[in-house]
C-alpha positions in Angstrom: -67.2 92.3 -9.8 -65.3 90.7 -6.9 -64.9 87.5 -8.9 -63.5 89.4 -11.8 -60.9 91.1 -9.5 -59.9 87.7 -8.0 -59.6 86.3 -11.5 -57.4 89.2 -12.6 -55.3 88.8 -9.5 -54.8 85.1 -10.2 -53.7 85.9 -13.7 -51.1 88.3 -12.4 -49.9 85.8 -9.8 -49.6 83.1 -12.5 -47.4 85.4 -14.6 -45.2 86.1 -11.6 -44.6 82.4 -11.2 -42.3 80.2 -13.2 -43.8 76.9 -14.3 -41.3 74.3 -15.5 -41.8 70.8 -16.7 -39.3 68.0 -17.4 -39.2 64.3 -18.0 -37.0 61.4 -17.1 -36.6 57.9 -18.3 -37.2 58.7 -22.0 -34.1 56.7 -23.0 -34.4 53.8 -20.6 -35.2 50.2 -21.8 -37.1 49.2 -18.7 -39.9 50.9 -16.8 -42.2 53.9 -17.3 -41.3 57.4 -18.3 -41.9 60.1 -15.6 -42.7 63.8 -15.9 -42.9 66.5 -13.2 -44.1 70.1 -13.3 -43.1 72.6 -10.6 -44.5 76.1 -10.0 -42.2 78.6 -8.2 -42.4 82.2 -7.1 -39.4 84.5 -7.7 -38.6 84.5 -4.0 -38.6 80.7 -3.8 -36.6 80.3 -7.0 -33.8 82.3 -5.3 -34.1 80.2 -2.1 -33.9 76.9 -4.0 -30.9 78.1 -5.9 -29.2 78.9 -2.6 -29.9 75.4 -1.5 -28.2 74.1 -4.6 -31.0 73.3 -7.0 -29.7 72.9 -10.6 -29.8 70.3 -13.4 -30.5 67.0 -11.7 -27.9 65.2 -13.9 -25.2 67.4 -12.3 -26.2 66.3 -8.7 -25.5 63.2 -6.8 -28.4 60.8 -6.0 -28.0 61.8 -2.3 -28.1 65.5 -3.1 -31.3 65.1 -5.2 -33.0 63.2 -2.4 -32.1 65.9 0.1 -33.4 68.6 -2.2 -36.7 66.9 -3.0 -38.6 67.8 0.2 -37.4 71.4 0.0 -38.6 71.7 -3.5 -42.0 70.3 -2.6 -42.3 72.6 0.4 -41.3 75.7 -1.5 -43.3 75.1 -4.7 -46.6 76.9 -5.1 -47.8 73.7 -6.8 -46.5 70.6 -8.4 -47.6 67.5 -10.3 -46.1 64.1 -11.2 -47.3 61.9 -14.1 -46.1 58.8 -15.8 -46.7 56.6 -18.8 -46.5 52.8 -18.7 -44.3 50.5 -20.7 -47.4 49.3 -22.5 -48.2 52.8 -23.5 -44.6 53.4 -24.6 -44.7 50.3 -26.8 -48.1 51.0 -28.2 -47.9 54.8 -28.8 -44.2 55.5 -29.2 -41.9 57.3 -26.7 -42.8 60.8 -27.8 -46.5 60.4 -27.5 -46.1 58.5 -24.2 -43.8 61.2 -22.8 -46.4 63.9 -23.8 -49.1 61.8 -22.0 -47.0 61.7 -18.8 -46.5 65.5 -19.0 -50.3 66.1 -19.5 -51.0 63.9 -16.5 -48.6 65.9 -14.4 -50.1 69.2 -15.5 -53.7 67.9 -14.7 -52.6 67.6 -11.1 -52.0 71.4 -10.8 -54.7 73.4 -9.0 -54.5 76.2 -11.7 -53.7 76.0 -15.4 -50.4 78.0 -15.9 -50.5 81.0 -18.1 -47.1 80.0 -19.6 -45.3 76.6 -19.5 -41.5 76.3 -19.8 -40.5 72.9 -21.3 -37.0 71.4 -21.2 -35.8 70.5 -24.7 -36.7 71.3 -28.3 -40.0 69.4 -28.7 -43.4 71.1 -28.3 -45.9 69.5 -26.0 -48.4 69.1 -28.8 -51.6 68.2 -26.7 -51.1 71.3 -24.5 -53.7 74.1 -25.1 -51.8 77.1 -23.8 -48.6 79.2 -24.1 -45.4 77.2 -24.0 -41.7 77.9 -24.5 -39.1 75.2 -25.4 -35.7 75.8 -23.8 -32.8 73.6 -24.8 -30.8 72.7 -21.7 -33.6 74.4 -19.8 -32.8 72.5 -16.6 -29.5 74.5 -16.4 -31.2 77.8 -17.1 -34.5 77.8 -15.2 -34.9 76.9 -11.6 -38.5 75.6 -12.1 -37.3 73.2 -14.8 -34.3 72.1 -12.7 -36.7 71.5 -9.8 -39.0 69.5 -12.0 -36.1 67.4 -13.2 -35.2 66.6 -9.6 -38.8 65.7 -8.7 -39.2 63.5 -11.7 -35.7 61.8 -11.3 -36.1 61.0 -7.6 -39.7 59.8 -8.1 -38.6 57.4 -10.9 -35.4 56.3 -9.1 -37.5 55.4 -6.0 -39.8 53.3 -8.2 -36.7 51.5 -9.7 -35.4 50.8 -6.2 -38.7 49.2 -5.2 -38.9 47.2 -8.5 -35.4 45.7 -7.7 -37.1 43.3 -5.3 -39.6 42.0 -7.9 -37.1 41.9 -10.8 -34.0 40.7 -8.9 -31.1 39.8 -11.0 -31.5 42.7 -13.4 -29.7 45.2 -11.2 -32.6 47.7 -11.7 -31.7 49.7 -8.6 -28.2 50.2 -10.0 -29.0 50.8 -13.7 -32.4 52.5 -13.2 -33.7 50.7 -16.2 -31.2 52.2 -18.6 -29.5 50.1 -21.3 -26.0 49.7 -19.7 -23.7 47.0 -21.1 -24.2 45.0 -17.9 -28.0 45.3 -18.2 -27.9 44.1 -21.8 -25.7 41.2 -20.8 -28.3 40.2 -18.1 -31.2 40.5 -20.6 -29.2 38.2 -23.1 -28.8 35.7 -20.3 -32.2 35.8 -18.5 -34.5 37.2 -21.2 -36.8 40.2 -21.0 -39.5 40.9 -18.4 -42.9 42.5 -18.8 -41.5 45.9 -17.8 -38.8 45.9 -20.6 -39.7 48.1 -23.5 -40.0 45.7 -26.5 -40.2 48.6 -29.0 -36.7 49.7 -27.8 -35.2 46.2 -27.6 -36.5 45.0 -30.9 -33.9 47.2 -32.5 -31.2 45.1 -30.9 -30.6 41.4 -31.3 -31.9 40.7 -27.7 -35.5 39.8 -28.8 
């Protein structure tokens, strides 16, 4: 009887929480794709909005880094997942992105009763209730928080990889296909962390 009450209470608490998930690096030509999921109570959603949490694309890198520890501290739970370049090339970007999201979700202590996903695409492997919200990172604090966690985590990796892949300006372009990045690839060739499935559509390989 007590276990049943605790289970019912947990379900109520889950419903009171907002669980948002987002990805970053989907359109890059170098490096993995990252996903993050963040669970927030109504109270902590309000606090994070006061701190300035919103769509990560509208924040400076410095502001995102300042917000990250606050998000992690105020989240009821969170998870980060990624898919490798090899998986992206083998499975395609959509399946690889889904895989990174599932890996992030598996790190949560409790399965959410409802998942709010940024963008129009369903998370097909997810066995549970989900809502797709276009521009969700500007409408839901949990998605905005997830976008910041994913973005800062991936950017930190890109900055570390700059040392190993010097000359490709990875810390600057974050693995995206800027004109400068493409020019360097044309000159120096591709590395093992460049997405061949993306670059095969260009004249670079």
